[in-house]
KEPA-898883 format. One record per residue (C-alpha): residue in three letters; x, y, z. Coordinates in steps of 0.1 Angstrom, whole numbers, plus 5000, padded with zeros to 4 digits. Layout:
N
ALAXYZ/...
//
This chain:
71
MET500050005000/GLY503150224999/LYS502650344963/GLY499850584953/PHE497050514930/PHE498250744902/TYR501750584903/ARG500350234901/ALA498050344872/PHE500950504854/ARG503050194858/LEU500249974845/TYR499950174813/TYR503650234809/ASP504449864811/GLY501549774788/PHE502650024761/ARG506249924765/SER505649564757/MET503349634727/THR504549564692/LEU501449574669/GLY499449794692/ARG502050074691/THR501850074653/LEU498050084654/TRP498050384679/LEU500450564656/VAL498150504626/ILE495250634646/ALA497050944657/ILE498251024621/LYS494650964608/LEU493151204634/VAL495751474626/VAL495151444589/MET491351434592/PHE491151744614/ALA493651934592/VAL491651854561/LEU488351944578/LYS489752274590/LEU491252374556/PHE488452274533/PHE485252284552/PHE485552554579/HIS486352884563/ASP486953204582/TYR483353344581/VAL483853594609/GLY487153724595/GLU485553774561/HIS482453954573/ALA483354144604/VAL485154474607/GLU488654454621/GLY488454484659/GLN484654434660/GLU484554054657/ALA482854004691/GLN480054254683/PHE479554084649/VAL479153734665/ALA476753874691/GLY474654044664/GLU474553724643/MET473453524673/LEU470653764681/LYS469453774645/ARG469253394643/GLN467353354675/
//
């Protein structure tokens, strides 16, 4: 009972990931896929609407006005 809960949990995951072979590759593929997916979504699907339509320095007022108009 000398070691804390967080230390024991850390050691459990650390030892598990250290002994992985195929799992490490799969986690790497998942991480790369997420980065690419979010980068593509950001670049191609979410354009800078506020930057295009709001006056410089008045972005907060523009967003507030748009929210009130759409209510």
